[in-house]
C-alpha positions as CSV (number, residue, x, y, z in Angstrom):
1,M,76.3,95.2,105.1
2,G,72.9,97.5,105.8
3,N,69.5,96.8,106.3
4,Q,68.3,95.2,103.5
5,P,64.4,94.4,102.7
6,W,63.4,90.6,103.1
7,S,61.5,90.3,99.5
8,E,58.9,87.7,98.9
9,A,61.3,85.6,96.9
10,D,64.0,86.1,99.9
11,V,61.4,84.9,102.3
12,A,60.2,81.8,100.2
13,K,63.6,80.3,100.0
14,L,64.0,80.9,103.8
15,R,60.8,79.0,104.4
16,D,62.3,76.1,102.0
17,M,65.3,75.8,103.4
18,A,64.4,76.3,106.8
19,A,61.8,72.9,106.1
20,K,64.8,71.3,104.9
21,G,66.3,71.5,108.2
22,M,68.9,74.2,107.4
23,T,70.3,76.2,109.9
24,S,70.4,79.7,110.4
25,R,74.4,79.6,109.8
26,E,73.3,77.8,106.4
27,I,70.6,79.5,105.3
28,A,72.2,82.9,105.4
29,R,75.1,81.5,103.4
30,E,72.6,80.5,100.8
31,L,70.9,83.7,100.3
32,G,73.7,85.7,100.0
33,E,75.5,88.9,100.9
34,G,73.5,91.2,103.1
35,F,71.7,88.2,104.9
36,T,73.4,87.4,108.5
37,R,72.5,84.4,110.8
38,N,71.0,87.0,113.4
39,S,68.8,88.4,110.6
40,V,67.9,84.9,109.5
41,I,67.3,84.5,113.7
42,G,64.9,87.2,113.7
43,K,63.1,86.6,110.9
44,T,61.8,83.1,111.7
45,Q,61.2,84.0,115.1
46,R,58.8,87.1,113.7
47,L,57.2,84.4,111.2
48,G,57.2,81.7,113.6
49,I,59.2,79.3,111.7
50,W,61.3,76.1,113.5
51,L,64.9,76.5,112.3
52,G,67.4,73.6,112.7
53,R,66.0,69.4,113.1
54,P,62.6,69.0,112.4
55,K,59.8,69.5,115.7
56,P,58.7,66.4,116.7
57,S,55.2,66.2,116.0
58,E,54.5,63.4,118.2
59,P,54.9,62.5,121.9
60,E,57.3,59.1,120.8
61,Q,59.2,61.6,118.9
62,L,60.3,63.1,122.1
63,I,63.3,62.4,124.5
64,K,61.8,59.6,126.7
65,P,63.2,59.9,130.6
66,K,65.0,56.8,131.5
67,P,63.7,54.7,133.9
68,V,63.9,54.6,137.3
69,V,66.1,51.9,138.6
70,E,65.3,51.0,142.2
71,P,68.5,50.5,144.6
72,A,69.5,46.7,145.5
73,P,68.2,46.1,148.9
74,I,70.9,46.3,151.3
75,P,72.0,42.5,152.8
76,T,71.6,42.1,156.3
77,A,73.6,40.1,158.8
78,T,71.8,37.3,160.6
79,I,72.9,37.2,164.0
80,Y,72.3,33.2,165.1
81,H,73.9,33.3,168.0
82,L,74.9,36.0,170.5
83,K,76.7,35.6,173.9
84,T,76.5,37.4,176.4
85,K,79.2,38.9,178.6
86,T,78.7,37.4,182.4
87,R,80.9,39.1,184.9
88,Y,82.3,37.1,187.1
89,Q,80.4,36.0,190.5
90,P,82.1,34.0,193.4
91,P,80.6,30.6,194.2
92,P,78.2,31.0,197.1
93,Q,79.7,30.9,200.2
94,G,77.8,28.9,203.1
């Protein structure tokens, strides 16, 4: 399994299979003996070919971020009557 030069036919097959969305492992198996997953990855990077899923071409196809949900307000207690503590005061003498 040495370095095998890429023929024009191999590159054409590579482009077709990449356009179909095949992975580098699947392409290497289809090309046959002498082609490894790493050789396919290297060749596609040098040629600028996108592997795997089709590249999204429009922004609508990109993953949209989840909307930010505002936290619910914390309920506060309403104090209707507040008794104050009073100190005992003896009655006035007089």
